[in-house]
C-alpha positions as CSV (number, residue, x, y, z in Angstrom):
1,L,0.0,0.0,0.0
2,S,2.8,2.4,0.8
3,I,4.4,1.8,-2.6
4,I,1.1,2.4,-4.5
5,S,0.3,5.5,-2.4
6,R,3.8,7.0,-3.1
7,D,3.6,6.2,-6.8
8,I,0.1,7.7,-7.2
9,R,1.3,10.9,-5.6
10,E,4.3,11.0,-7.9
11,L,2.1,10.5,-10.9
12,L,0.0,13.4,-9.8
13,N,3.1,15.5,-9.2
14,E,4.4,14.7,-12.6
15,A,0.9,15.5,-14.2
16,V,0.6,12.0,-15.7
17,E,-2.8,11.3,-17.0
18,A,-4.5,7.9,-16.4
19,K,-4.6,7.2,-20.1
20,Q,-0.8,7.3,-20.3
21,L,-0.7,4.1,-18.2
22,E,-2.0,1.2,-20.3
23,F,-4.4,-1.1,-18.5
24,H,-4.1,-4.8,-19.2
25,P,-6.6,-6.7,-17.0
26,E,-5.3,-10.1,-17.9
27,S,-1.7,-9.3,-17.2
28,N,0.2,-10.7,-14.2
29,N,2.7,-7.7,-14.4
30,A,2.0,-5.2,-11.7
31,S,3.0,-2.3,-14.0
32,E,0.4,-3.4,-16.6
33,F,-2.4,-4.1,-14.2
34,L,-2.2,-3.0,-10.6
35,L,-0.9,0.6,-10.7
36,P,-2.9,1.8,-13.8
37,R,-6.1,0.3,-12.3
38,V,-5.7,1.8,-8.9
39,Y,-4.6,5.2,-10.3
40,E,-7.6,5.3,-12.6
41,K,-10.1,4.4,-9.8
42,Y,-8.5,6.9,-7.4
43,L,-9.0,9.7,-9.9
44,E,-12.6,8.6,-10.5
45,Y,-13.2,8.7,-6.8
46,L,-11.8,12.2,-6.4
47,N,-13.9,13.4,-9.3
48,N,-17.1,11.7,-8.2
49,Y,-17.0,13.3,-4.7
50,N,-15.6,16.7,-5.8
51,L,-12.3,16.1,-3.9
52,L,-8.8,17.3,-4.7
53,D,-5.5,15.6,-3.8
54,S,-3.0,18.2,-2.7
55,A,-0.6,16.9,-5.4
56,E,-3.2,18.0,-8.0
57,I,-3.0,21.7,-7.1
58,Y,-0.6,22.7,-9.8
59,S,-2.6,20.8,-12.5
60,E,-5.9,22.2,-11.4
61,A,-4.4,25.8,-11.2
62,L,-3.3,25.3,-14.8
63,K,-6.8,24.3,-15.9
64,E,-8.3,27.4,-14.3
65,I,-5.8,29.7,-15.9
66,L,-6.5,28.2,-19.3
67,K,-10.2,28.9,-18.8
68,N,-9.6,32.6,-18.3
69,Q,-7.5,33.9,-21.1
70,S,-7.4,37.5,-19.8
71,W,-6.2,36.8,-16.3
72,G,-2.6,37.7,-15.4
73,R,-1.5,39.4,-18.6
74,D,-0.2,42.4,-16.7
75,F,1.4,40.4,-14.0
76,T,5.1,40.1,-13.2
77,L,5.7,36.9,-11.3
78,V,8.9,35.9,-9.4
79,F,9.5,32.3,-8.3
80,V,12.1,32.1,-5.5
81,G,14.0,29.1,-4.2
82,F,12.9,26.4,-6.7
83,L,16.0,24.4,-7.6
84,S,13.9,22.3,-10.0
85,F,10.2,21.8,-10.8
86,T,8.0,18.7,-10.8
87,G,6.2,18.0,-14.1
88,A,3.0,19.7,-13.0
89,Q,4.9,22.7,-11.7
90,H,6.9,23.0,-14.9
91,Q,3.6,23.0,-17.0
92,L,2.1,25.7,-14.8
93,V,5.2,28.0,-14.9
94,S,5.4,27.5,-18.7
95,A,1.8,28.7,-18.9
96,F,2.7,31.7,-16.8
97,Q,5.6,32.5,-19.2
98,D,3.2,32.4,-22.2
99,R,0.6,34.6,-20.4
100,C,2.2,37.0,-18.0
101,K,4.2,40.2,-18.7
102,N,7.3,38.9,-17.0
103,V,8.3,35.7,-15.2
104,F,11.6,35.5,-13.2
105,I,13.0,32.4,-11.6
106,L,15.5,33.0,-8.9
107,K,17.1,29.7,-7.9
108,P,19.9,28.5,-5.7
109,E,23.2,28.0,-7.5
110,T,24.8,24.6,-6.7
111,N,28.0,24.8,-8.7
112,L,27.7,21.1,-9.3
113,Y,28.6,20.0,-12.8
114,G,25.8,18.6,-14.9
115,F,23.2,19.2,-12.2
116,H,19.6,18.9,-13.5
117,D,18.0,22.2,-12.4
118,V,15.7,24.9,-13.6
119,H,18.2,26.0,-16.2
120,R,18.1,22.6,-17.9
121,Q,14.3,22.3,-17.5
122,F,13.7,25.6,-19.3
123,R,16.8,25.3,-21.5
124,I,18.1,28.6,-20.2
125,E,21.7,29.1,-21.4
126,K,24.3,30.5,-19.2
127,T,26.3,33.2,-21.0
128,N,30.0,33.0,-20.9
129,S,30.3,36.8,-20.6
130,A,28.4,36.9,-17.3
131,P,28.8,33.5,-15.5
132,L,26.5,32.9,-12.5
133,K,28.3,33.0,-9.2
134,S,27.4,31.2,-6.1
135,V,26.6,33.4,-3.1
136,G,28.3,31.0,-0.8
137,Q,30.5,28.0,-0.5
138,I,29.1,24.7,-1.6
139,E,30.6,21.6,-0.1
140,E,29.7,18.1,-1.3
141,L,29.9,15.6,1.6
142,C,30.0,12.0,0.5
143,V,29.3,8.9,2.6
144,A,29.8,5.2,1.9
145,E,26.1,4.4,2.5
146,P,23.0,6.4,3.5
147,G,22.9,4.9,7.0
148,L,26.1,6.7,7.9
149,E,24.8,10.2,7.1
150,P,23.5,11.0,10.6
151,E,26.9,10.0,12.1
152,V,29.0,11.9,9.7
153,I,26.9,15.1,9.9
154,A,26.7,15.1,13.7
155,R,30.5,14.5,14.0
156,K,31.2,17.3,11.5
157,L,28.9,19.8,13.4
158,A,30.4,18.7,16.8
159,L,33.9,19.4,15.6
160,S,33.1,22.6,13.8
161,S,34.5,25.9,15.2
162,E,31.2,27.5,14.5
163,K,29.0,26.9,17.5
164,N,26.0,29.1,16.7
165,F,23.7,26.2,15.9
166,D,20.8,28.6,15.2
167,D,22.5,29.4,11.9
168,I,22.2,25.8,10.7
169,G,19.2,24.2,9.0
170,I,19.0,20.6,7.8
171,M,16.5,18.7,5.6
172,I,16.2,15.0,6.2
173,E,14.0,12.3,4.7
174,R,10.8,11.1,6.4
175,G,11.4,8.1,8.7
176,R,15.0,9.1,9.6
177,E,14.1,11.3,12.5
178,A,15.1,8.7,15.2
179,A,18.5,8.0,13.5
180,F,19.4,11.7,13.4
181,A,18.2,12.4,16.9
182,E,20.3,9.5,18.2
183,A,23.4,10.7,16.4
184,F,23.0,14.4,17.5
185,E,22.4,13.4,21.1
186,R,25.5,11.1,21.1
187,Y,27.7,14.0,19.9
188,G,26.1,16.6,22.1
189,V,24.7,18.7,19.2
190,P,21.5,20.5,20.2
191,Y,18.6,20.2,17.8
192,D,14.8,20.5,17.3
193,F,12.5,19.2,14.7
194,S,11.1,22.4,13.3
195,S,8.4,20.7,11.2
196,G,7.4,18.2,13.8
197,I,8.0,14.5,13.6
198,R,5.9,11.5,12.5
199,I,3.6,10.3,15.2
200,N,4.7,6.7,14.8
201,L,8.1,7.8,16.2
202,T,6.5,9.3,19.3
203,L,5.6,7.5,22.5
204,P,1.9,7.2,21.5
205,G,2.8,5.6,18.1
206,K,5.3,3.2,19.7
207,I,2.8,2.2,22.4
208,L,0.2,1.5,19.7
209,S,2.6,-0.9,17.9
210,A,3.6,-2.5,21.3
211,V,-0.1,-3.1,22.3
212,R,-0.7,-4.7,18.9
213,H,2.3,-6.9,19.2
214,L,1.6,-8.0,22.8
215,N,-2.1,-8.6,22.0
216,S,-1.1,-11.0,19.2
217,R,1.0,-12.9,21.8
218,G,-1.6,-12.9,24.6
219,F,0.2,-10.2,26.7
220,P,3.0,-12.4,28.1
221,A,4.5,-11.7,31.5
222,Y,7.9,-10.1,30.9
223,E,7.1,-8.0,27.8
224,T,3.9,-6.7,29.4
225,A,5.8,-5.8,32.6
226,M,8.3,-3.9,30.4
227,L,5.4,-2.0,28.8
228,L,4.2,-0.9,32.2
229,T,7.6,0.6,32.9
230,Q,7.0,3.3,30.3
231,P,6.8,6.8,31.7
232,C,3.2,7.3,30.6
233,F,2.2,4.3,32.8
234,A,3.8,3.0,36.0
235,G,7.3,4.2,35.2
236,N,10.8,2.6,35.6
237,K,10.1,1.9,39.3
238,F,7.6,-0.8,38.5
239,P,9.0,-4.2,39.8
240,V,9.4,-6.0,36.5
241,M,11.0,-9.2,37.9
242,R,8.4,-9.5,40.7
243,A,5.6,-9.3,38.1
244,Y,7.5,-11.6,35.8
245,K,7.8,-14.3,38.4
246,A,4.0,-14.1,39.0
247,G,3.7,-15.5,35.5
248,C,0.8,-13.4,34.4
249,T,-0.5,-14.1,30.8
250,G,-3.3,-12.1,29.4
251,L,-4.9,-8.9,30.5
252,D,-7.3,-10.6,32.9
253,S,-4.5,-12.4,34.6
254,W,-2.6,-9.1,34.9
255,Q,-5.6,-7.4,36.3
256,D,-6.1,-10.1,39.0
257,F,-2.4,-10.0,40.0
258,L,-2.3,-6.2,40.3
259,T,-5.6,-6.1,42.2
260,S,-4.3,-8.7,44.7
261,M,-1.1,-6.6,45.2
262,I,-3.2,-3.5,46.0
263,E,-5.4,-5.4,48.4
264,N,-2.3,-6.7,50.2
265,G,-1.1,-3.1,50.8
266,G,0.9,-2.8,47.7
267,E,2.6,0.5,46.6
268,E,0.8,3.3,44.7
269,I,2.7,2.2,41.6
270,F,0.5,-1.0,41.4
271,K,-2.6,1.2,41.2
272,T,-1.2,3.1,38.3
273,A,-0.2,-0.2,36.6
274,L,-3.7,-1.6,37.1
275,L,-5.2,1.6,35.6
276,A,-2.9,1.1,32.6
277,I,-4.0,-2.5,32.1
278,K,-7.7,-1.5,32.3
279,S,-7.1,1.3,29.8
280,I,-5.3,-1.1,27.4
281,K,-8.1,-3.6,27.8
282,I,-10.8,-1.1,26.8
283,F,-8.8,0.0,23.8
284,R,-8.1,-3.6,22.8
285,D,-11.7,-4.5,23.0
286,V,-12.7,-1.7,20.6
287,M,-10.1,-2.8,18.1
288,A,-11.5,-6.3,18.2
289,K,-15.0,-5.2,17.1
290,D,-16.3,-4.1,13.8
291,S,-15.9,-0.3,14.1
292,K,-15.9,2.7,11.7
293,P,-12.6,4.6,11.3
294,E,-13.9,7.6,13.4
295,K,-14.7,5.2,16.2
296,I,-11.3,3.6,16.1
297,M,-9.5,7.0,16.1
298,S,-11.7,8.2,19.0
299,A,-10.8,5.1,21.0
300,F,-7.1,5.7,20.4
301,Y,-7.5,9.3,21.6
302,E,-9.5,8.2,24.7
303,F,-6.7,5.7,25.4
304,L,-4.1,8.5,25.2
305,T,-6.1,10.8,27.5
306,T,-7.0,8.3,30.3
307,E,-7.1,10.2,33.6
308,N,-3.9,9.7,35.7
309,L,-2.0,8.3,32.8
310,W,0.0,9.8,29.9
311,L,0.1,13.6,30.4
312,D,-1.1,13.4,33.9
313,R,1.7,11.0,34.7
314,F,4.2,13.3,33.1
315,S,3.2,16.1,35.5
316,S,4.0,13.9,38.5
317,K,7.1,14.6,40.6
318,D,9.0,11.5,39.7
319,I,8.6,12.0,36.0
320,A,8.9,15.8,35.8
321,A,12.2,15.6,37.7
322,L,13.8,13.7,34.8
323,P,15.1,16.3,32.2
324,E,16.0,13.5,29.8
325,L,12.3,13.0,29.2
326,D,11.6,16.6,28.2
327,E,11.7,15.9,24.5
328,T,9.6,12.8,24.9
329,I,7.0,14.7,26.9
330,R,6.8,17.5,24.3
331,N,6.5,15.1,21.4
332,T,3.8,13.1,23.3
333,A,1.7,16.1,24.1
334,S,2.0,17.3,20.5
335,A,1.0,13.9,19.1
336,I,-2.0,13.6,21.4
337,E,-3.2,17.1,20.3
338,T,-2.8,16.1,16.7
339,I,-4.8,12.9,17.2
340,G,-7.5,14.9,19.0
341,T,-7.7,17.3,16.0
342,K,-8.0,14.3,13.6
343,V,-10.9,13.0,15.7
344,L,-12.8,16.3,15.2
345,A,-11.9,16.4,11.5
346,L,-13.2,12.9,10.9
347,N,-16.5,13.7,12.5
348,E,-16.8,16.9,10.5
349,L,-15.9,15.3,7.2
350,L,-18.2,12.3,7.4
351,P,-20.8,13.6,5.0
352,D,-18.1,14.2,2.3
353,L,-16.3,10.8,2.5
354,G,-18.8,8.9,0.4
355,I,-18.8,5.1,0.6
356,V,-15.6,5.0,2.7
357,Q,-17.4,6.2,5.8
358,N,-19.4,3.0,5.9
359,D,-16.4,0.7,6.0
360,K,-15.9,-1.2,9.3
361,L,-12.6,-2.5,10.5
362,K,-11.4,-4.8,13.3
363,N,-8.2,-6.5,14.6
364,D,-5.3,-6.2,12.2
365,E,-7.3,-3.9,9.8
366,A,-8.0,-1.5,12.6
367,Y,-4.4,-1.5,13.8
368,D,-3.2,-1.1,10.2
369,F,-5.5,1.9,9.9
370,L,-4.0,3.7,12.9
371,E,-0.4,2.7,12.2
372,R,-0.6,3.9,8.6
373,W,-2.1,7.2,9.8
374,C,0.6,7.6,12.5
375,A,3.3,6.8,9.9
376,N,2.1,9.6,7.6
377,T,1.1,12.3,10.0
378,D,3.4,14.9,11.7
379,T,3.0,16.4,15.1
380,R,2.6,20.2,15.2
381,P,5.9,22.1,15.1
382,P,7.3,22.4,18.7
383,V,8.4,25.7,20.4
384,Q,11.9,26.3,19.2
385,I,14.8,26.1,21.7
386,S,17.7,28.5,21.4
387,N,21.1,27.6,19.8
388,A,19.9,24.4,18.2
389,V,20.1,23.0,14.7
390,R,16.7,23.2,12.9
391,I,15.8,19.9,11.4
392,F,13.1,19.8,8.8
393,T,11.5,16.5,7.7
394,G,10.7,17.0,4.1
395,T,10.6,20.4,2.3
396,P,11.0,23.4,4.7
397,P,8.8,26.5,4.7
398,V,9.4,28.7,1.6
399,L,10.8,31.6,3.6
400,S,13.3,29.6,5.6
401,K,16.7,31.1,5.6
402,F,19.9,29.8,7.1
403,P,23.6,30.8,6.6
404,V,24.4,27.1,6.6
405,W,22.0,24.7,4.9
406,I,22.5,20.9,4.8
407,M,20.5,18.7,2.4
408,T,20.6,14.9,3.1
409,G,19.5,11.9,1.1
410,V,20.5,13.2,-2.3
411,T,20.9,10.0,-4.4
412,Q,20.0,9.1,-7.9
413,K,17.0,7.2,-6.6
414,T,15.5,10.1,-4.7
415,W,16.4,13.0,-7.0
416,S,14.3,14.3,-8.5
417,A,11.2,12.2,-9.3
418,K,10.7,8.8,-7.6
419,I,8.2,7.3,-10.0
420,N,10.9,6.0,-12.4
421,S,12.4,3.9,-9.6
422,S,9.1,2.2,-8.6
423,P,9.1,-1.6,-8.5
424,L,5.6,-1.5,-9.9
425,L,6.9,-0.2,-13.3
426,G,8.5,-2.2,-16.0
427,E,11.1,-0.8,-18.4
428,A,8.5,0.0,-21.1
429,E,6.4,2.1,-18.7
430,R,9.5,3.9,-17.4
431,E,10.5,4.9,-21.0
432,K,7.0,6.0,-21.7
433,L,6.9,8.3,-18.6
434,K,10.3,9.7,-19.4
435,A,9.1,10.8,-22.8
């Protein structure tokens, strides 16, 4: 599903029409059957319900411009910061050039030989009499493999004589937040994720996956005890080995064990653990029943806002006194707020979702729904801390400006369009899309 979703978005970004992908219903080749069929049906669904994918904005803008031949003829437009354009963006800018009084494109200068940029896309020749000059120093930093990037960058920043980290911005690929955070923390380089991070990388996202995994195994003793040591539940003072030796298996068994510990004068921590088990059980039971997506998301939010757990636990003395949890607490609070916003949005959008709103999910399908959403949704941007490297996941805001800018993940596979590297496409389809 992630491959198909990514490819559909790239097809929209490159303004590829459904008819450009030949549909062969009898074929066993995914490039001749699966992707064209799903792409065609997705476009039909958007059209039938008067919806618009965000990747269609440039194509739709072009259609509106072509409808009004008088609009924009006296305009002077300036495009700033585009190193290169997607296919849809290129078509739109070309239409502006044909229509508007003046169109200027101000782009960063890389000084990299043979680099495919705006100049090549629009066949703008650089004159020998007035060569373009870079406004700064461009340094190409090579690593043996992508996995070493966080380590190399963190070490270089740590050893740099320039310690004003506010001057440094860095763009990383989605899904690599944890690797960069670990490397920066190891080298003592302060940082913050200026565009937020994916919810699956926060504590709520990790707990969701842990609950799913433990549920599939019947909530075994040791692993469930370790889950209860999370700061949002009982914390690291929970007696793991004592609970493990009790041999609890399943939530009912855990509930009986913790209840008996409380009745025998157990510590307050057992009450918190029991509350966590009851909360997990309520959430698990909802996931096991046929439920609509909005019900599943609401159950997740209610689980994350259980009284005396999660954010209430973070405000307790034993947790608040641990500065190493500050980042975890900020990300958890932001993730819960984002999930709450999604619950409201789902309820408001129900009349516009068409037949999808009637689908019911349970067990693995329900968990898949939440995990996919968490893996594709960012928390809101946090409050910036001073003297820290600003890390952006994906494209930064247009007006971002840093004296030092680091771009990661620049490989042949990721630059510029990803659709040509899709495993769903055969050689013939790749050649067709290139043309």
